[in-house]
C-alpha positions as CSV (number, residue, x, y, z in Angstrom):
1,M,0.0,0.0,0.0
2,N,1.3,3.4,-0.9
3,Q,2.7,5.1,2.2
4,T,1.6,8.6,1.2
5,R,-2.0,7.5,0.6
6,T,-2.1,5.7,3.9
7,F,-0.9,8.8,5.7
8,L,-3.2,10.9,3.7
9,M,-6.2,8.8,4.8
10,F,-5.4,9.3,8.5
11,A,-4.6,13.0,8.0
12,L,-7.9,13.7,6.2
13,L,-9.8,11.9,9.0
14,A,-8.0,14.0,11.6
15,V,-8.7,17.3,9.7
16,G,-12.3,16.3,9.2
17,Y,-12.7,15.6,12.9
18,F,-11.2,18.9,13.9
19,L,-13.4,20.8,11.4
20,F,-16.5,19.0,12.8
21,L,-15.6,20.0,16.3
22,A,-15.0,23.6,15.3
23,W,-18.3,23.8,13.4
24,E,-20.2,22.2,16.4
25,K,-18.6,24.7,18.7
26,D,-19.6,27.8,16.7
27,Y,-22.9,26.8,15.0
28,A,-24.6,24.1,17.0
29,P,-27.8,25.2,18.6
30,P,-27.4,25.9,22.3
31,S,-28.8,23.5,24.8
32,P,-31.8,24.7,26.8
33,P,-31.1,25.9,30.3
34,P,-32.1,23.5,33.1
35,P,-35.5,24.2,34.8
36,V,-35.4,26.3,37.9
37,A,-36.6,24.5,40.9
38,S,-36.0,24.6,44.7
39,S,-33.4,22.5,46.5
40,A,-32.8,21.8,50.1
41,R,-29.1,22.4,49.5
42,M,-29.2,25.9,48.1
43,S,-30.0,29.2,49.8
44,S,-33.0,31.2,48.6
45,A,-30.9,34.4,49.0
46,D,-28.2,33.5,46.5
47,G,-27.9,30.5,44.3
48,S,-24.1,30.5,44.8
49,V,-24.5,29.9,48.6
50,P,-25.2,26.3,49.8
51,M,-27.6,25.4,52.6
52,A,-26.1,23.7,55.6
53,S,-27.0,20.1,56.4
54,S,-26.2,17.6,59.1
55,T,-24.9,15.0,56.6
56,V,-23.3,14.9,53.2
57,T,-25.9,13.2,51.1
58,A,-27.4,13.6,47.6
59,P,-30.5,15.7,47.2
60,P,-33.9,14.3,46.3
61,S,-34.1,13.0,42.7
62,G,-35.2,15.6,40.2
63,T,-34.2,18.7,42.1
64,T,-31.9,21.4,40.8
65,P,-30.4,24.5,42.5
66,A,-32.4,27.7,42.7
67,V,-31.0,30.5,40.6
68,P,-31.1,33.9,42.4
69,A,-29.0,37.0,41.9
70,L,-25.2,36.8,41.5
71,A,-22.8,37.7,44.3
72,G,-21.3,41.1,43.5
73,S,-24.5,42.5,42.1
74,A,-25.9,45.9,43.0
75,S,-27.7,44.5,46.1
76,V,-24.3,43.4,47.6
77,P,-22.1,46.4,48.5
78,A,-18.5,46.4,47.3
79,A,-15.7,45.8,49.7
80,R,-12.0,46.6,49.6
81,L,-9.3,44.5,48.1
82,I,-6.3,43.2,50.0
83,N,-3.1,42.7,47.9
84,I,-0.8,39.8,48.6
85,T,2.5,39.2,46.9
86,T,4.7,36.1,47.1
87,D,7.6,35.0,45.0
88,V,5.3,33.2,42.5
89,L,1.9,34.8,43.0
90,Q,0.3,38.3,42.9
91,L,-3.1,38.0,44.5
92,S,-6.1,40.1,45.5
93,V,-8.5,39.1,48.2
94,D,-11.9,40.7,48.5
95,T,-13.0,41.3,52.1
96,R,-16.5,40.5,50.9
97,G,-16.4,36.9,51.7
98,G,-12.6,36.7,51.9
99,S,-12.6,35.5,48.3
100,L,-9.6,35.3,46.0
101,V,-10.7,37.4,43.0
102,H,-7.5,38.0,41.2
103,A,-4.3,35.9,40.7
104,E,-1.3,36.5,38.5
105,L,1.4,33.9,37.9
106,L,4.6,35.9,38.1
107,A,6.8,33.2,36.6
108,Y,4.6,32.9,33.5
109,P,4.4,36.0,31.3
110,S,1.4,36.5,29.1
111,A,3.5,36.9,26.0
112,P,6.9,35.8,24.8
113,L,9.9,37.9,25.7
114,T,11.0,40.0,22.7
115,H,13.1,43.1,22.1
116,K,9.8,45.1,21.6
117,A,8.2,43.6,24.7
118,P,11.0,42.8,27.2
119,N,8.6,42.8,30.2
120,P,5.2,41.4,29.3
121,P,2.7,41.3,32.1
122,P,2.2,38.0,34.1
123,T,-0.5,35.5,33.1
124,V,-3.8,36.2,34.8
125,L,-5.6,33.1,36.2
126,L,-8.3,34.5,38.5
127,D,-10.1,37.7,37.6
128,H,-13.2,39.5,38.9
129,D,-13.8,41.3,35.6
130,A,-17.3,40.5,34.3
131,T,-16.2,39.1,30.9
132,H,-13.4,37.0,32.4
133,Y,-14.9,36.2,35.8
134,F,-13.1,33.5,37.6
135,V,-12.9,33.5,41.4
136,A,-12.2,31.1,44.3
137,Q,-14.6,31.3,47.2
138,S,-15.0,29.6,50.6
139,G,-17.3,30.0,53.6
140,L,-19.4,28.6,56.3
141,V,-23.2,28.2,56.4
142,S,-25.2,27.6,59.5
143,S,-28.0,25.1,60.0
144,S,-29.1,26.8,63.3
145,D,-31.1,29.5,61.6
146,T,-31.5,29.0,57.8
147,A,-33.4,32.3,57.5
148,A,-30.5,34.3,58.9
149,Q,-28.7,36.5,56.4
150,D,-25.8,37.2,58.7
151,Q,-23.6,34.2,58.4
152,P,-19.9,33.7,57.5
153,D,-20.4,32.7,53.9
154,H,-18.6,34.1,50.9
155,L,-21.0,37.1,50.9
156,A,-20.2,38.2,54.5
157,L,-18.0,41.2,55.1
158,F,-14.7,40.2,56.7
159,Q,-12.1,42.5,58.3
160,S,-8.3,42.6,57.8
161,A,-5.7,44.3,59.8
162,R,-3.7,45.4,56.7
163,S,-4.4,46.2,53.1
164,A,-1.2,44.6,51.7
165,Y,1.0,41.6,52.6
166,T,4.3,40.6,51.1
167,L,6.4,37.5,51.5
168,A,9.7,39.1,52.5
169,S,13.1,37.9,51.5
170,G,14.2,35.0,53.7
171,Q,10.6,34.4,54.8
172,N,9.4,30.9,54.0
173,T,5.7,31.3,54.9
174,L,3.2,34.1,55.0
175,S,-0.2,34.0,56.8
176,V,-3.1,36.4,56.1
177,D,-6.0,36.5,58.6
178,L,-9.5,37.8,57.8
179,T,-12.1,37.9,60.6
180,W,-15.8,38.0,60.9
181,Q,-18.0,38.3,64.0
182,D,-21.7,38.5,64.7
183,A,-23.6,40.1,67.6
184,A,-24.1,36.7,69.3
185,G,-20.4,36.2,69.9
186,L,-19.5,33.9,67.0
187,K,-16.2,34.7,65.5
188,V,-14.7,33.2,62.3
189,T,-11.1,33.6,61.2
190,K,-10.2,32.7,57.7
191,T,-6.5,32.2,57.3
192,Y,-4.6,32.0,54.0
193,T,-1.1,30.5,54.3
194,F,1.4,30.9,51.5
195,T,4.7,29.0,51.1
196,R,7.7,30.2,49.2
197,G,8.0,28.6,45.8
198,S,4.6,26.9,46.0
199,Y,1.3,27.4,44.2
200,V,-0.6,25.7,46.9
201,I,-2.4,27.9,49.4
202,D,-3.5,26.4,52.7
203,V,-7.0,27.8,53.8
204,T,-8.2,27.4,57.4
205,Q,-11.6,28.5,58.6
206,R,-11.6,28.7,62.4
207,I,-14.8,29.0,64.4
208,D,-14.7,30.4,68.0
209,N,-18.1,30.3,69.7
210,A,-18.2,32.9,72.5
211,G,-22.0,32.9,72.5
212,S,-24.5,31.1,74.6
213,Q,-25.9,28.7,72.0
214,A,-24.2,25.9,70.0
215,W,-23.4,26.5,66.4
216,Q,-23.9,23.9,63.7
217,G,-23.1,24.2,60.0
218,N,-20.9,23.2,57.1
219,A,-17.7,24.5,55.5
220,Y,-17.6,24.8,51.7
221,E,-15.2,25.8,48.9
222,Q,-16.1,26.6,45.3
223,L,-14.9,28.0,42.0
224,Q,-17.1,30.3,39.9
225,R,-16.2,31.1,36.3
226,V,-17.7,32.4,33.1
227,A,-17.0,30.7,29.8
228,P,-14.2,32.2,27.8
229,P,-15.2,34.5,24.9
230,K,-16.1,32.5,21.8
231,P,-13.7,32.6,18.8
232,A,-14.5,35.1,16.1
233,S,-14.9,32.3,13.6
234,W,-14.2,28.6,13.2
235,F,-10.9,29.5,11.7
236,S,-9.7,30.6,15.2
237,H,-10.0,26.9,16.1
238,Y,-6.7,26.4,14.2
239,T,-4.9,29.7,15.0
240,D,-5.5,29.6,18.7
241,P,-4.5,26.5,20.7
242,E,-6.5,27.6,23.7
243,S,-9.7,27.5,21.6
244,R,-9.0,23.9,20.8
245,A,-8.2,22.9,24.4
246,F,-10.7,21.8,27.0
247,Q,-12.4,24.5,29.0
248,G,-14.6,23.6,31.9
249,A,-14.8,21.8,35.3
250,G,-12.9,18.7,36.2
251,W,-12.9,16.6,39.3
252,Y,-11.3,13.5,40.8
253,T,-13.4,11.0,42.7
254,G,-10.5,9.3,44.3
255,E,-10.6,6.6,41.6
256,K,-11.1,8.3,38.3
257,F,-11.0,11.7,36.6
258,E,-14.0,13.3,35.0
259,K,-14.7,16.6,33.3
260,L,-17.6,18.8,32.1
261,T,-17.5,21.4,29.4
262,F,-19.3,24.7,29.9
263,E,-21.6,23.7,27.1
264,D,-22.6,20.5,29.0
265,F,-23.4,22.4,32.2
266,S,-26.9,22.9,30.9
267,K,-27.4,19.1,30.6
268,K,-29.0,17.8,33.8
269,S,-27.8,14.3,33.2
270,D,-24.1,15.4,33.1
271,Q,-24.2,17.4,36.3
272,L,-21.9,16.3,39.2
273,D,-23.8,15.4,42.4
274,A,-21.9,12.8,44.5
275,S,-20.0,12.2,47.7
276,F,-16.5,10.7,47.9
277,K,-13.2,10.9,49.8
278,G,-9.8,11.8,48.4
279,G,-11.1,14.0,45.6
280,W,-10.6,17.5,44.3
281,A,-12.6,20.0,42.2
282,A,-11.1,22.2,39.5
283,M,-11.7,24.7,36.7
284,L,-9.4,23.8,33.8
285,R,-7.9,25.8,30.9
286,L,-4.9,25.3,28.6
287,Y,-1.6,25.3,30.6
288,F,-3.1,26.5,33.9
289,F,-5.9,25.6,36.4
290,A,-7.4,26.2,39.8
291,A,-8.4,23.4,42.2
292,W,-9.8,23.0,45.6
293,I,-8.3,20.1,47.4
294,P,-10.2,19.0,50.6
295,P,-8.6,16.7,53.2
296,A,-8.3,13.2,51.7
297,N,-9.7,11.4,54.7
298,V,-13.0,13.4,54.8
299,T,-16.1,12.6,52.8
300,Q,-17.2,15.7,50.8
301,Q,-20.3,16.5,48.7
302,Y,-19.4,17.6,45.2
303,I,-21.8,19.4,42.9
304,T,-21.8,21.5,39.7
305,T,-24.5,24.0,38.7
306,T,-25.1,27.2,36.6
307,I,-25.9,30.5,38.2
308,N,-28.2,32.7,36.1
309,P,-28.0,30.6,32.9
310,D,-30.1,33.2,31.0
311,S,-27.8,36.1,31.6
312,A,-25.2,37.4,29.2
313,H,-22.4,35.9,31.3
314,P,-23.7,32.9,33.3
315,H,-21.5,31.7,36.1
316,Y,-20.5,28.0,36.1
317,L,-19.9,26.6,39.6
318,I,-18.2,23.6,41.0
319,R,-18.4,23.2,44.8
320,T,-17.3,20.9,47.6
321,V,-19.2,20.8,50.9
322,G,-17.8,19.3,54.0
323,P,-19.5,17.3,56.8
324,A,-21.4,18.9,59.7
325,I,-19.4,21.0,62.2
326,N,-20.7,21.3,65.8
327,V,-19.3,24.0,68.0
328,A,-20.6,24.2,71.6
329,P,-20.6,27.5,73.6
330,G,-17.0,28.3,74.7
331,Q,-15.5,25.9,72.2
332,S,-13.6,26.1,68.9
333,A,-13.5,24.1,65.7
334,S,-11.8,24.5,62.3
335,S,-12.0,23.4,58.7
336,Q,-9.0,23.0,56.4
337,S,-8.6,22.8,52.7
338,R,-6.0,23.6,50.0
339,L,-6.3,25.7,46.9
340,Y,-4.0,25.2,43.9
341,L,-3.5,28.2,41.6
342,G,-0.8,27.5,39.0
343,P,0.7,25.8,36.0
344,N,-0.3,22.4,34.7
345,L,3.1,20.8,34.8
346,Q,3.1,17.1,34.0
347,G,4.9,14.9,36.5
348,T,4.8,17.4,39.4
349,L,1.1,17.5,40.4
350,D,0.6,14.1,41.9
351,A,2.9,15.0,44.7
352,I,0.4,17.7,45.7
353,A,-2.7,15.5,45.6
354,P,-3.4,12.0,44.1
355,G,-4.8,12.2,40.6
356,L,-3.9,15.9,40.1
357,D,-1.7,15.0,37.1
358,L,-4.9,13.8,35.4
359,S,-5.8,17.5,34.9
360,I,-3.7,17.1,31.7
361,D,-6.1,14.8,30.0
362,Y,-4.6,12.9,27.0
363,G,-7.7,10.7,26.8
364,M,-7.3,7.3,25.2
365,F,-3.6,8.1,24.3
366,K,-2.6,8.6,28.0
367,V,-0.8,5.3,28.2
368,I,1.6,6.4,25.4
369,A,1.5,10.2,25.9
370,V,2.7,10.3,29.5
371,P,5.9,8.3,28.8
372,M,6.5,10.3,25.7
373,H,6.3,13.5,27.7
374,W,8.8,12.1,30.2
375,V,11.2,11.2,27.4
376,L,10.9,14.6,25.9
377,S,11.6,16.2,29.4
378,Q,14.7,14.0,29.8
379,L,16.0,15.1,26.3
380,H,15.4,18.7,27.2
381,A,17.5,18.2,30.4
382,V,20.4,17.2,28.1
383,A,19.8,19.7,25.2
384,R,18.6,22.7,27.2
385,N,16.3,23.7,24.4
386,W,12.8,22.4,23.6
387,G,13.3,22.7,19.9
388,V,16.4,20.5,20.0
389,A,14.6,18.1,22.4
390,I,11.8,17.7,19.8
391,I,14.4,16.9,17.1
392,L,16.1,14.4,19.3
393,L,12.8,12.8,20.1
394,V,12.1,12.4,16.4
395,L,15.5,10.7,15.9
396,L,14.9,8.4,18.9
397,I,11.5,7.3,17.7
398,K,12.8,6.8,14.2
399,A,15.6,4.7,15.6
400,V,13.1,2.5,17.6
401,T,10.7,2.1,14.6
402,W,13.4,1.9,11.9
403,K,12.7,-1.8,11.2
404,L,9.0,-1.3,11.0
405,T,9.2,1.7,8.7
406,A,11.8,-0.1,6.5
407,V,9.3,-2.9,6.0
408,Q,6.7,-0.3,5.0
409,Y,9.0,1.5,2.5
410,R,10.2,-1.8,1.0
411,S,6.6,-2.9,0.5
412,S,5.8,0.5,-1.1
413,A,8.8,0.3,-3.4
414,K,8.0,-3.2,-4.6
415,M,4.3,-2.3,-5.1
416,R,5.4,0.7,-7.1
417,K,7.5,-1.5,-9.4
418,L,4.6,-3.8,-9.9
419,Q,2.2,-1.1,-11.0
420,P,2.9,-1.4,-14.8
421,R,2.3,-5.1,-14.7
422,I,-0.9,-4.6,-12.6
423,A,-2.0,-2.1,-15.2
424,Q,-1.5,-4.7,-17.9
425,L,-3.7,-7.2,-15.9
426,K,-6.4,-4.6,-15.7
427,E,-6.3,-4.2,-19.5
428,R,-6.4,-7.9,-20.0
429,Y,-9.3,-8.8,-17.7
430,G,-11.3,-5.6,-18.1
431,D,-14.4,-5.7,-15.9
432,D,-13.9,-9.3,-14.7
433,K,-13.0,-8.3,-11.1
434,L,-12.8,-11.9,-9.9
435,K,-10.2,-12.9,-12.4
436,L,-8.3,-9.6,-12.0
437,Q,-8.1,-10.2,-8.3
438,Q,-6.9,-13.8,-8.7
439,A,-4.3,-12.8,-11.2
440,T,-3.1,-9.9,-9.0
441,M,-2.7,-12.2,-6.0
442,E,-0.8,-14.7,-8.1
443,L,1.5,-11.9,-9.1
444,Y,2.0,-10.8,-5.5
445,K,2.8,-14.4,-4.5
446,K,5.2,-14.9,-7.4
447,E,7.1,-11.7,-6.6
448,K,6.9,-12.3,-2.8
449,V,5.1,-9.0,-2.2
450,N,2.7,-8.6,0.7
451,P,0.1,-5.9,-0.2
452,M,-0.6,-5.3,3.5
453,G,3.1,-5.0,4.4
454,G,3.0,-1.2,4.1
455,C,-0.2,-0.9,6.2
456,L,0.7,-2.7,9.4
457,P,3.7,-0.5,10.3
458,V,1.6,2.6,9.8
459,L,-1.2,1.2,12.1
460,I,1.4,0.4,14.7
461,T,3.2,3.7,14.7
462,M,0.1,5.9,14.2
463,P,-0.9,5.9,17.9
464,V,2.6,7.2,18.7
465,F,2.2,10.1,16.3
466,L,-1.3,10.9,17.6
467,S,0.0,10.8,21.2
468,L,2.8,13.2,20.4
469,F,0.3,15.5,18.8
470,Y,-1.5,15.8,22.2
471,V,1.8,16.0,24.1
472,L,3.1,18.8,22.0
473,E,-0.2,20.6,22.0
474,N,-0.7,20.5,25.8
475,S,2.9,20.9,27.0
476,L,3.3,24.0,29.1
477,E,7.0,23.7,28.6
478,L,6.7,24.7,24.9
479,R,4.8,27.9,25.8
480,H,7.0,30.8,24.9
481,A,10.0,28.5,24.4
482,P,12.3,29.9,21.6
483,F,14.1,27.9,18.9
484,L,16.3,29.5,16.3
485,W,14.0,32.0,14.4
486,I,10.9,30.9,16.4
487,P,10.1,33.0,19.5
488,D,7.4,30.6,20.8
489,L,7.0,26.9,20.0
490,S,3.4,26.9,21.1
491,A,2.5,29.6,18.5
492,P,2.6,29.3,14.7
493,D,5.8,29.7,12.8
494,P,6.0,33.5,12.2
495,Y,7.8,33.0,8.9
496,Y,6.1,29.8,7.7
497,I,9.4,28.1,7.2
498,L,8.5,24.8,8.8
499,P,5.2,24.4,6.9
500,I,7.1,25.1,3.6
501,I,9.7,22.4,4.6
502,Y,6.9,20.0,5.3
503,A,5.3,20.7,1.9
504,L,8.7,20.1,0.2
505,V,8.9,16.8,2.1
506,M,5.5,15.8,0.8
507,L,6.6,16.6,-2.8
508,G,9.7,14.5,-2.3
509,T,7.6,11.7,-1.0
510,Q,5.4,11.9,-4.1
511,W,8.5,11.9,-6.3
512,L,9.6,8.6,-4.7
513,N,6.1,7.2,-5.1
514,P,4.9,8.1,-8.6
515,M,1.1,7.8,-9.0
516,A,0.0,4.4,-10.1
517,A,-1.2,3.7,-13.6
518,G,-4.9,3.7,-13.7
519,M,-5.3,5.8,-10.6
520,D,-8.7,7.6,-10.3
521,P,-8.3,11.1,-11.8
522,A,-10.0,12.8,-8.8
523,Q,-7.6,11.0,-6.4
524,A,-4.7,12.0,-8.6
525,K,-5.7,15.6,-8.4
526,M,-6.1,15.4,-4.7
527,M,-2.6,13.9,-4.3
528,K,-1.2,16.9,-6.3
529,V,-2.8,19.5,-4.1
530,M,-2.1,17.8,-0.7
531,P,1.3,19.6,-0.2
532,L,-0.5,22.9,-0.6
533,L,-3.3,21.9,1.8
534,F,-1.0,20.7,4.5
535,T,1.1,23.8,4.2
536,L,-1.9,25.9,4.9
537,L,-3.0,23.6,7.7
538,F,0.4,23.6,9.5
539,A,0.8,27.4,8.9
540,F,-1.6,28.0,11.8
541,Y,-0.6,25.1,14.1
542,P,1.9,25.5,16.9
543,S,5.5,25.5,15.5
544,G,6.5,22.8,18.0
545,L,4.1,20.4,16.2
546,C,5.3,21.6,12.8
547,L,8.9,21.1,13.8
548,Y,8.2,17.5,14.9
549,Y,6.3,16.6,11.7
550,A,8.8,18.4,9.4
551,V,11.8,16.7,10.9
552,N,10.0,13.4,11.0
553,G,9.1,13.8,7.3
554,L,12.7,14.7,6.4
555,V,14.1,11.6,8.2
556,G,11.4,9.4,6.8
557,L,12.1,10.7,3.3
558,G,15.8,10.0,3.7
559,Q,15.0,6.5,4.9
560,Q,12.6,5.9,2.1
561,W,15.2,7.0,-0.5
562,W,17.8,4.7,1.0
563,V,15.4,1.7,1.0
564,T,14.3,2.4,-2.6
565,H,17.9,2.9,-3.7
566,H,18.9,-0.3,-2.0
567,I,16.1,-2.3,-3.8
568,D,17.1,-0.8,-7.1
569,R,20.7,-2.0,-6.6
570,E,19.5,-5.4,-5.6
571,E,17.5,-5.7,-8.9
572,V,20.5,-4.5,-10.9
573,A,22.7,-7.1,-9.2
574,K,20.1,-9.8,-10.0
575,A,19.9,-8.7,-13.6
576,A,23.6,-8.9,-14.0
């Protein structure tokens, strides 16, 4: 089987699949919002605030959260912001609820470093702007008086002793306290603890009951976010890697990882509503994410819901609610959790919490993609450049699969040499397909040619190529990584050199594999325009991907030439 046509088949399937996804994303009719109903677990004052309960159980079947006004609307007065700076994070905490409403990752600039922009601003992960709303909230809700509005949830007004905190040089940890107190003597202290070099924030909610009555309630943590702005057109699906990446909620049940796109939040059947230990809840985007990580030994209730689905910017929420807390008069109790705000670095996250590495979801190719990423990282440790590491990875894979691809190229070369004789058989037998097939198989047997010999190696190596597509597409390490003339391996080649190289490789492959006699004219025309089509396709894909495929094509072309030349020499020697 002709190697170019085999690759072409897989490439067209992949392109068709991505085009279908892009079309669905832009033009599919929106799903209807879920019906609004009451729920025992949601406050009637604000749909973003849960109701307290004595146990962590699922709600009655068929109920959905009520959808009242959003936090931060005109009915909720604004509060001041507290600025917090560590060595890796720049944060803003709103005293309204003590919520984290802005987070910048200082080690990850929002754009590549260039002469024109030597100091680009840091990447923003959390933001309280309406069109990019993404915040991390926590609070306590009381079951003693469900009608009370004055409770220490994420709408309550906290107090802080200072308006700015900084992790000083030589200081390993920084603690920021926010306090809330009611007239009955209940005091809540929310403490954020930051550690040098870490993107993990320890969050403690301490309850001191100086009143005369016992307090009972639940602690909760949640992430609220709006969907990112839609691409201007389906074409953006190819020019912007983030528009192709998964955007939505993700969670780990202690056993498996699951996720929910913003589009699927409106499907009642896909909503999360379960209790389990050892899990976490996150909002995911390309390269970075935020995740609440409760204590692993405590059963938590996890839910997802949509706040104000009919508004211009509906809020998508994922929440974890802890078990009941009872605090007698004169006693104290506390609830702990951790919040991760940072990069999605493969191989480092499981040390923070089990399953956190799964936030980089390679899907069905995970079993191959994860080892491939590890190998790429080891090559970078040697080469000190991600572009060079990609080239070394190509050479390594080619060395491992050399025998397989050699079988494929030998089969293609032999099949090519038989094409004139097969054309003669077609002329001889005309429309008698049975006799033509029998004569063709006899020819293959006589010449010791396996027509499937070129297909099997492609089928074996194709999962490796597809896995590497996802590895290179999702690797944070390639973001803003320079290579020769390319300032950012996660962005398209600014001068289109790599796509042109790949087009030349395809032309060379076609030269080594002339079109078979009797080929369908439409197929022949398609083969001729494929180099141009792939040049246009790769022109808008990340240059790291283009580098891999261009180098892989060059090495494959060289191997194919060597195999073909070797076969020609064998035939000359036999003829002599």
